[in-house]
C-alpha positions in Angstrom: 15.2 185.4 183.0 13.0 182.5 181.9 13.5 183.4 178.2 17.2 183.6 178.8 17.4 180.1 180.3 15.1 178.8 177.6 17.5 180.1 174.9 20.4 178.5 176.7 18.6 175.2 177.0 17.7 175.3 173.3 21.3 176.1 172.3 22.5 173.2 174.5 20.1 170.8 172.9 21.1 171.9 169.4 24.7 171.4 170.2 24.0 167.8 171.5 21.9 167.1 168.4 24.7 168.4 166.1 27.2 166.2 168.0 25.0 163.1 167.6 24.5 163.8 163.9 28.2 164.1 163.4 28.9 160.9 165.2 26.2 159.0 163.4 27.5 160.4 160.1 31.0 159.1 160.9 29.5 155.7 161.9 27.7 155.6 158.6 30.8 156.3 156.7 32.8 153.6 158.5 30.0 151.1 157.8 29.9 152.1 154.2 33.6 151.1 154.0 32.5 147.5 154.9 29.3 146.9 153.0 29.2 143.2 154.0 29.4 140.9 157.0 32.7 139.6 158.3 32.3 136.1 159.7 34.2 132.9 160.5 33.4 129.4 161.4 33.6 127.8 164.8 34.7 124.2 165.0 31.6 123.2 167.0 31.3 119.5 168.1 32.4 118.2 164.7 30.5 120.7 162.6 31.1 124.3 161.3 29.0 127.0 162.8 29.1 130.5 161.2 29.6 133.5 163.6 29.9 137.1 162.8 33.2 138.8 163.8 35.0 142.1 163.6 36.6 143.1 160.4 40.2 141.8 159.9 40.6 143.6 156.6 38.8 146.7 155.3 38.8 148.2 151.8 40.6 151.5 151.6 41.1 152.3 147.9 40.0 151.3 144.4 42.5 151.6 141.5 41.5 151.9 137.9 43.3 152.7 134.7 41.7 156.0 134.2 42.7 157.3 137.6 46.3 156.2 136.8 46.2 158.1 133.6 46.8 155.1 131.3 43.2 154.3 130.1 40.8 151.8 131.7 41.8 148.3 132.4 40.0 145.6 130.4 39.8 142.0 131.7 42.5 142.0 134.4 43.5 138.4 134.5 46.4 138.3 136.9 48.1 140.3 139.7 51.7 139.6 140.7 54.2 141.3 143.0 57.9 141.2 142.9 60.6 143.6 144.4 58.1 146.2 145.6 56.4 146.3 142.3 52.9 145.3 141.3 52.4 143.7 137.8 48.9 143.9 136.4 48.1 141.7 133.4 45.6 143.8 131.4 44.7 141.0 129.1 42.1 142.4 126.7 44.4 145.4 126.1 47.4 143.2 125.6 49.6 144.9 128.1 51.4 144.6 131.4 51.2 147.6 133.8 53.9 147.9 136.4 53.1 150.0 139.6 55.4 150.9 142.5 54.6 150.4 146.2 52.6 153.6 146.2 50.5 152.4 143.3 52.0 154.9 140.9 52.7 153.7 137.3 56.4 152.9 136.7 56.1 151.5 133.2 54.0 149.6 130.7 54.8 146.7 128.4 52.5 147.3 125.4 54.5 146.1 122.4 56.5 142.9 122.0 58.5 141.6 119.1 60.2 138.3 118.4 62.5 137.6 115.5 61.4 140.9 113.9 57.7 140.1 114.2 55.3 141.8 116.5 53.5 139.4 118.9 50.3 140.0 120.9 49.5 138.8 124.4 45.8 139.6 124.2 44.1 136.7 125.9 47.0 135.9 128.3 45.9 134.7 131.7 49.0 134.5 133.9 52.5 135.8 134.5 55.4 135.2 136.8 58.3 137.6 137.6 61.7 136.9 139.1 65.3 138.1 138.7 65.6 136.5 135.3 62.6 138.4 133.8 58.9 137.9 133.1 57.1 134.7 132.1 53.7 135.2 130.4 51.2 132.4 129.9 49.7 133.4 126.6 46.6 131.2 126.9 44.7 132.3 123.8 47.8 131.6 121.6 48.7 128.4 123.4 52.3 129.4 124.2 54.6 130.7 126.9 56.4 134.0 126.3 59.6 134.6 128.2 61.0 138.1 128.6 64.3 139.2 130.0 64.9 142.0 132.4 64.8 144.5 129.6 61.3 143.3 128.6 62.6 141.8 125.4 61.3 138.5 124.3 64.1 135.9 124.6 62.1 132.8 123.7 58.7 131.3 123.1 57.6 127.9 124.4 55.0 125.9 122.7 53.6 122.4 123.3 56.4 120.0 124.1 56.9 117.0 122.0 57.0 114.2 124.6 55.5 110.7 124.4 54.2 110.9 128.0 51.8 113.7 127.0 48.4 112.2 125.9 47.3 113.0 122.3 44.1 114.6 123.6 46.1 117.0 125.9 45.4 120.7 125.0 48.4 122.9 125.7 46.7 126.1 126.9 49.0 127.7 129.5 47.0 129.2 132.4 49.2 130.0 135.4 52.9 129.4 136.1 55.3 129.6 139.1 58.9 128.8 139.7 60.2 127.1 142.9 63.5 127.7 144.7 65.1 124.8 142.8 64.5 126.4 139.4 61.6 124.2 138.3 58.6 125.7 136.6 55.1 124.4 137.4 52.5 125.2 134.7 48.7 124.9 134.9 47.0 124.3 131.6 43.4 125.3 131.1 41.0 122.3 131.5 43.9 119.8 132.2 43.0 116.8 134.3 46.7 115.6 134.5 47.9 118.1 137.1 50.7 120.6 136.6 53.3 120.3 133.9 56.9 120.5 135.2 59.7 122.1 133.3 63.3 122.6 134.3 65.1 126.0 134.1 65.6 125.5 130.4 61.9 124.7 129.8 62.6 121.0 129.1 59.4 119.1 130.0 59.9 116.7 133.0 56.5 115.3 133.6 53.1 115.9 135.3 52.8 116.7 139.0 49.9 116.8 141.6 47.0 115.4 139.6 43.7 115.2 141.4 42.3 111.7 141.9 38.8 110.5 141.2 37.1 109.3 144.4 34.9 106.3 144.1 32.7 104.8 146.8 31.6 101.2 147.2 28.1 102.1 146.0 29.6 103.7 142.9 31.5 100.4 142.2 28.3 98.3 142.7 26.3 100.7 140.4 29.0 100.5 137.7 29.0 96.7 137.9 25.2 96.5 137.6 25.0 99.0 134.7 27.8 97.2 132.8 25.8 93.9 132.9 23.0 95.5 130.8 25.1 97.7 128.5 26.7 96.8 125.2 30.4 97.4 124.8 29.8 100.3 122.4 27.4 102.0 124.8 29.6 101.4 127.8 32.6 102.9 125.9 30.6 106.0 125.0 29.2 106.6 128.5 30.3 109.6 130.5 33.3 108.7 132.6 34.1 110.4 135.9 37.1 112.8 135.5 39.2 114.5 138.2 38.7 118.2 138.8 41.2 120.5 137.1 43.4 122.9 139.0 42.4 126.6 138.6 45.2 128.6 140.2 48.6 128.1 141.7 51.0 130.0 144.0 54.0 129.5 146.3 53.6 129.9 150.0 56.2 131.4 152.4 58.0 128.1 152.7 58.2 127.4 149.0 55.4 124.8 148.8 52.8 124.8 146.0 49.3 125.9 146.8 46.4 125.2 144.4 42.7 125.7 144.2 40.2 123.6 142.3 36.5 123.4 141.6 35.7 120.5 143.9 33.1 120.6 146.6 35.7 119.5 149.2 39.5 119.7 149.3 39.4 122.9 147.3 42.7 124.2 148.7 45.7 121.9 148.6 49.3 122.2 149.5 51.6 119.8 147.6 54.7 118.2 149.1 57.6 116.7 147.2 55.7 113.5 146.4 52.8 115.4 144.7 50.4 114.7 147.6 48.3 117.1 149.6 50.1 117.8 152.9 47.5 120.3 154.4 46.2 118.9 157.6 43.1 119.8 159.6 43.1 119.1 163.3 39.8 118.4 165.0 39.8 117.6 168.7 42.3 114.7 169.0 42.8 113.7 165.4 44.6 115.3 162.4 43.6 114.3 158.9 44.1 115.4 155.3 42.0 118.2 154.0 41.1 116.3 150.8 37.6 115.8 152.3 37.3 119.1 154.1 35.1 121.9 152.7 37.0 125.1 152.9 34.0 127.2 151.7 30.4 127.7 152.8 28.0 124.8 152.4 25.6 125.2 149.4 22.9 127.7 150.2 19.4 128.2 148.8 17.7 131.4 147.9 14.5 132.4 146.0 15.3 133.5 142.5 13.0 136.5 141.9 13.1 135.9 138.1 11.5 132.5 138.5 9.3 130.6 140.9 12.0 128.1 141.8 14.7 128.1 144.5 18.3 128.3 143.4 21.1 126.5 145.1 24.4 128.4 145.2 27.6 126.3 145.4 30.8 128.0 146.4 33.6 127.9 143.8 37.2 129.0 144.5 39.0 130.5 141.5 42.2 132.2 142.8 44.7 131.7 145.6 47.5 133.7 147.2 49.8 133.4 150.2 51.6 136.2 152.1 55.0 136.1 153.8 53.5 135.2 157.1 52.0 131.9 155.8 48.3 133.0 155.6 46.3 131.6 152.7 43.8 133.8 150.8 41.3 132.4 148.3 38.7 134.0 146.2 35.2 132.4 146.1 33.9 133.8 142.9 30.2 132.8 143.2 29.5 135.2 146.0 32.6 137.4 145.6 34.1 136.5 149.1 37.6 136.2 150.3 38.5 133.4 152.6 41.5 133.8 154.9 43.1 130.7 156.4 46.3 130.2 158.5 48.7 127.4 157.8 46.9 125.1 160.2 43.7 125.5 158.2 42.0 127.6 160.8 39.5 130.0 159.2 40.5 133.5 160.2 37.9 135.5 158.4 35.5 135.6 155.4 34.9 139.1 154.0 34.0 140.9 150.8 30.9 139.9 148.8 29.1 140.9 145.7 26.1 138.6 145.1 23.0 140.8 145.5 25.1 143.3 147.5 25.4 145.9 144.7 28.7 147.4 143.5 30.4 149.2 146.4 33.9 149.4 147.5 34.7 146.0 149.0 32.2 144.1 146.9 32.8 142.6 143.5 31.0 141.6 140.3 33.4 138.9 139.2 36.6 138.8 141.3 39.3 137.1 139.4 42.8 137.5 140.8 44.3 138.0 144.3 47.7 138.9 145.5 49.5 140.1 148.6 51.5 143.3 148.4 53.4 143.9 151.6 50.6 144.2 154.2 48.0 145.0 151.6 45.6 142.5 149.9 44.7 143.3 146.3 41.6 141.9 144.5 41.0 142.5 140.8 37.5 142.5 139.3 37.4 141.0 135.8 34.1 142.8 134.8 34.8 146.3 136.1 38.5 146.5 135.6 39.0 147.7 139.2 41.6 146.7 141.7 40.4 146.9 145.3 43.1 147.4 148.1 42.3 145.9 151.5 44.4 146.8 154.5 44.3 145.1 157.9 42.4 146.9 160.7 43.9 147.4 164.1 41.9 144.4 165.2 43.2 142.4 162.2 46.8 143.3 162.9 46.5 142.1 166.4 44.8 138.9 165.4 47.4 138.2 162.6 50.2 138.7 165.1 48.6 136.5 167.7 47.7 133.8 165.2 51.3 133.6 164.0 52.3 132.7 167.5 49.3 130.3 167.8 50.4 128.1 164.9 53.9 128.0 166.4 52.5 126.9 169.8 53.9 130.1 171.4 50.6 130.6 173.3 52.1 132.3 176.3 53.9 134.9 174.1 50.6 135.8 172.4 48.5 135.8 175.6 48.1 139.5 175.9 47.1 139.8 172.3 44.6 137.0 172.7 43.0 138.7 175.7 42.9 142.0 173.8 41.2 140.3 170.9 38.7 138.4 173.2 37.7 141.7 174.9 36.9 143.2 171.5 35.3 140.1 169.9 33.8 137.3 172.0 33.2 135.3 168.8 36.9 134.8 168.0 37.4 131.1 168.8 41.2 131.2 168.1 41.6 133.8 170.8 39.7 131.8 173.3 41.7 128.7 172.5 44.9 130.7 172.7 44.0 132.0 176.2 43.2 128.5 177.3 46.5 127.1 176.1 48.4 130.0 177.6 46.9 129.3 181.0 47.8 125.6 180.5 51.4 126.6 179.9 51.3 128.7 183.0 50.0 125.8 185.1 46.7 127.5 185.8 44.7 124.4 184.9 41.3 125.5 186.2 41.4 128.7 184.1 42.6 126.6 181.2 39.6 124.3 181.6 37.2 127.2 181.8 38.4 128.8 178.5 38.9 125.5 176.7 35.3 124.6 177.4 34.2 128.1 176.3 36.2 127.7 173.0 35.3 124.0 172.5 38.9 123.0 172.7 38.7 119.4 173.9 42.3 118.6 173.6 43.4 121.5 175.9 40.6 120.7 178.3 41.7 117.1 178.5 45.3 118.0 179.3 44.3 120.5 182.0 41.7 118.0 183.4 44.4 115.3 183.7 46.5 117.7 185.8 43.5 118.7 188.0 42.5 115.0 188.4 46.0 113.9 189.3 46.2 116.7 191.9 42.8 115.7 193.4 43.8 112.0 193.6 47.1 112.9 195.2 45.4 114.9 198.0 42.5 112.4 198.5 44.0 109.0 197.7 43.6 107.2 201.0 39.9 107.9 201.6 39.1 107.2 197.9 41.0 103.9 198.2 39.1 102.9 201.3 35.7 103.8 199.8 36.5 102.0 196.6 37.6 98.9 198.4 34.5 98.9 200.6 32.2 99.2 197.5 34.0 96.4 195.7 33.7 94.1 198.7 30.0 95.0 199.2 29.2 94.4 195.5 30.9 91.0 195.6 29.1 90.1 198.8 25.7 91.0 197.2 26.4 89.2 194.0 27.9 86.0 195.2 26.6 85.5 198.8 23.3 87.3 199.1 21.9 86.8 195.6 20.0 83.6 196.3 18.6 84.9 199.6 17.6 88.2 198.0 15.8 86.4 195.2 13.9 84.2 197.7 12.7 87.3 199.6 11.1 88.8 196.4 7.6 87.5 196.2 6.6 89.4 193.1 7.4 87.1 190.1 7.3 90.0 187.6 10.0 91.9 189.5 12.1 88.7 189.7 11.8 88.4 185.9 13.2 91.9 185.5 16.1 91.3 188.0 17.1 87.9 186.5 16.9 89.0 182.9 20.5 90.3 182.6 22.0 86.9 183.7 19.3 84.5 182.6 17.6 86.1 179.6 16.0 83.0 178.1 14.5 81.9 181.5 13.0 85.4 181.9 11.6 85.4 178.4 10.1 82.0 179.0 8.4 83.4 182.1 6.9 86.2 180.0 5.9 83.9 177.2 4.4 80.9 179.1 3.6 82.3 182.6 2.4 85.8 181.6 4.9 87.3 184.0 5.6 90.4 181.9 4.6 93.7 183.5 3.6 96.7 181.4 4.3 99.0 184.4 7.8 97.7 184.9 8.5 97.7 181.2 7.2 101.3 180.8 9.5 102.4 183.7 12.5 100.8 182.0 11.5 102.5 178.7 11.2 105.9 180.5 14.6 105.3 182.3 16.2 104.6 178.9 14.9 108.0 177.7 15.8 109.7 180.9 19.3 108.2 181.0 19.9 109.2 177.4 18.9 112.8 178.2 21.1 113.0 181.3 24.1 111.4 179.6 23.8 113.9 176.7 23.5 117.0 178.9 25.7 116.1 181.8 28.2 113.8 180.1 31.9 114.7 180.1 32.8 117.6 177.9 35.7 115.9 176.1 33.4 113.0 175.0 30.4 115.2 174.1 29.5 115.4 170.4 26.3 117.3 170.9 25.9 121.1 170.9 23.7 121.8 173.8 22.5 125.1 172.4 20.8 123.2 169.6 19.9 120.1 171.6 16.3 119.0 171.1 14.8 116.7 173.7 11.9 115.9 171.4 14.3 114.3 168.9 15.8 112.3 171.7 12.2 111.2 172.7 11.6 110.1 169.1 15.0 108.3 169.0 14.4 106.3 172.2 10.7 105.8 173.1 9.6 106.4 169.5 12.0 103.9 168.0 11.1 101.2 170.6 7.4 101.6 170.1 7.9 101.5 166.3 9.9 98.3 166.7 7.2 96.7 168.9 4.4 97.5 166.4 6.5 96.5 163.3 7.7 93.3 165.0 4.1 92.4 165.9 2.9 93.0 162.3 5.7 91.2 160.6 5.7 88.2 162.9 2.0 87.7 162.4 2.7 87.2 158.7 5.2 84.5 159.5 3.0 82.6 162.1 4.6 84.2 165.1 3.1 83.2 168.5 3.8 86.4 170.4 1.2 88.9 171.6 1.7 92.7 171.6 2.1 92.8 175.3 4.7 90.1 175.4 6.7 91.8 172.6 6.5 95.1 174.4 7.6 93.7 177.8 10.5 91.6 176.3 11.8 94.5 174.2 11.9 96.9 177.1 13.8 94.3 179.2 16.4 94.3 176.4 17.1 98.0 177.1 18.7 97.2 180.5 22.3 97.0 179.1 21.8 100.4 177.3 20.4 102.0 180.5 23.4 100.6 182.4 25.8 102.0 179.7 24.2 105.5 179.8 24.6 105.6 183.6 28.1 104.4 183.3 28.8 106.9 180.6 27.5 109.7 182.8 30.1 108.8 185.5 33.1 107.7 183.5 33.0 110.4 180.9 33.5 112.9 183.7 36.6 111.2 185.1 38.3 109.8 182.0 40.0 111.5 179.0 40.2 110.1 175.5 43.8 109.1 175.9 42.7 106.5 178.5 39.3 105.5 177.2 40.0 102.3 175.1 38.3 100.1 177.8 35.4 102.6 177.9 34.8 102.4 174.2 35.0 98.6 174.4 32.4 98.6 177.1 30.2 100.8 175.0 30.4 98.4 172.0 29.8 95.4 174.3 26.6 96.9 175.7 25.2 97.6 172.2 26.1 94.0 171.0 24.5 92.5 174.1 21.3 94.5 173.5 21.2 93.4 169.9 21.6 89.7 171.0 18.9 90.1 173.6 16.5 91.5 171.0 17.1 88.5 168.7 16.6 86.1 171.6 13.4 87.9 172.5 12.1 87.4 169.0 13.2 83.8 169.1 11.5 82.9 172.4 8.4 85.1 172.2 7.6 84.2 168.6 8.7 80.5 169.0 11.2 80.7 166.1 14.6 79.2 165.6 17.6 81.5 166.2 18.4 82.1 162.5 14.8 82.6 161.6 14.6 85.2 164.4 17.7 86.9 163.1 16.3 87.1 159.6 13.0 88.4 160.8 14.7 91.0 162.9 16.3 92.4 159.7 12.8 92.3 158.1 11.4 94.2 161.0 14.1 96.9 160.6 13.0 97.3 156.9 9.4 97.4 158.0 10.2 100.2 160.5 11.8 102.2 157.7 8.7 101.8 155.5 6.4 102.8 158.4 8.5 105.8 159.2 8.5 106.9 155.5 4.7 106.5 155.4 4.3 108.6 158.6 6.6 111.2 157.1 4.5 111.4 153.9 1.3 111.6 155.9 2.7 114.4 158.0 3.8 116.3 154.9 0.4 115.9 153.3 -1.3 117.0 156.5 0.8 120.1 156.6 0.0 120.9 153.0 -3.7 120.4 153.7 -3.6 122.8 156.7 -1.7 125.3 154.6 -4.3 124.9 151.8 -7.2 125.4 154.1 -5.6 128.4 155.8 -5.1 130.1 152.4 -8.7 129.5 151.5 -9.9 130.9 154.8 -7.6 134.0 154.4 -8.8 134.5 150.8 -12.4 134.3 151.8 -11.9 136.6 154.7 -10.1 139.2 152.6 -12.8 139.2 150.0 
């Protein structure tokens, strides 16, 4: 009986082990389909924070010429879709391969003739297809080849003879599109002048959408100084800043032009009728142009194994596409990733890869062209000659459907999809914002505030908070009014009627100096300077209160005004920025003023400087209260009060230098600026010393480890 049960138990365990091996094998297969991380960026208190998310797209198939029975592709330069057909520009082979919606070969264009002569399209880099035929940008041969619907060459366009075209302009057609009005927009390789515009008969009309060279005030000063010491010949031969050239172009679902360029910011642009970028990025309560927005990752550093130096990788977009839903897809060729944005510039997903990830389905060696084919996303690899087909996952289809309603402000309609997405992926910020805005539409303001705070959606939080605040005031108006009136009357009584009596009851002269400083700063400073009524204890308490109020206002301040991510908040940095800066000011001021025959002692400088912090302490306490009851639409007076407190503090500091050091006002003002410079020098020296100390510790540690190992 025991052997029988033992055999049954052993069989049961084997079955369980087999089931686990099958499930793990299936899991491994599914993971191999996505050999990369899918991530997005959270708009996090004015910065971008990368978070890993579920896959929106997954690679499902790879197409190559051999599998299609037409020979391998070589240097695929462009993919284009029209009327359920996919056009593949196989540049090195000088052909165009046409596939149907099932990715089966329909036909090939391999031989072209014009006026009885055979022409080659080897080296072509772009094509465009519509009901009038096929347009090929024959880059290598510096021409445009126009085919009719029978794939017969009907005309060839070369460089137009127009006086508005600079003599140095190189007519090397790269990519071309045609808008709904019949105008062609042509990108030329290396052109800094924007897109060339042609009418339907290919008559040149001018340039459109050129990038501008941005110049800062410091750049202008530098240019002016350099020009003073350069000869005219040397200045004329110096390198001039040029705008970045456009690299790819497409039309979105509304017929607007989308482009990518090689800039560090503003890489993706959408051009309006005036040739200006109309893409907008909304952050909190403002909406601004994306000309200064970085659509890609920030430059990253990695250790190059082939050398001993670190290498910085800067993202570079090379190709762009848009689907019929308005989503924007861009290839970042440096690391082989695909960025997916909606029409409001919200990053939906980043997927793909290639750099140091090997060559697997979904990763690339040198991705070159991207296009949308129905619900599929196609990426061609220039080096391998493969076309990878991505399809949306179930999660991706739900997210795409919900985001389409999100950009249309139909939050309530997409609420169920948002909740479904959030249950699957807690890192989807758009889903959290969508839920918050749906609750706001429903009138469930407390729930809206909860999700808005979770998704860092300050605008939605502010709107919901206004409703909650109005409801609270409506139900508690009378007792709030009575308490407020009582407090105002009591404050007026203390300030105007009891002030002199209260001062007379305070026997401690050092405490009186502190209490009188805000209204009589010069008298209080004279008390410190000539009667030694400065208290180190009281001054230290004020300095500690300044630090403490800064901490509390940061942590417990109102959400809609907060600009600090509490998950990365470091109290030590706040300590250095408050107590550390004040102590550095005191020491630097003492050292500088000694050089200029100042009369102040270190104790007097310390005590007077700490008294100058009273307005900032008062501001931090006020901020702690008002930021929790106001919203940005009604905070103009609050911002004014903040600026006034900082200005008063600066004036107090200059007055303290003037009185304590026995200087005139303008001399005190000038020396205050010198002290700030001295603080920067001292901070730099301290930083160098800290760095050298770390290097010394590391050196000693290595020696000890080496000696121990030997």
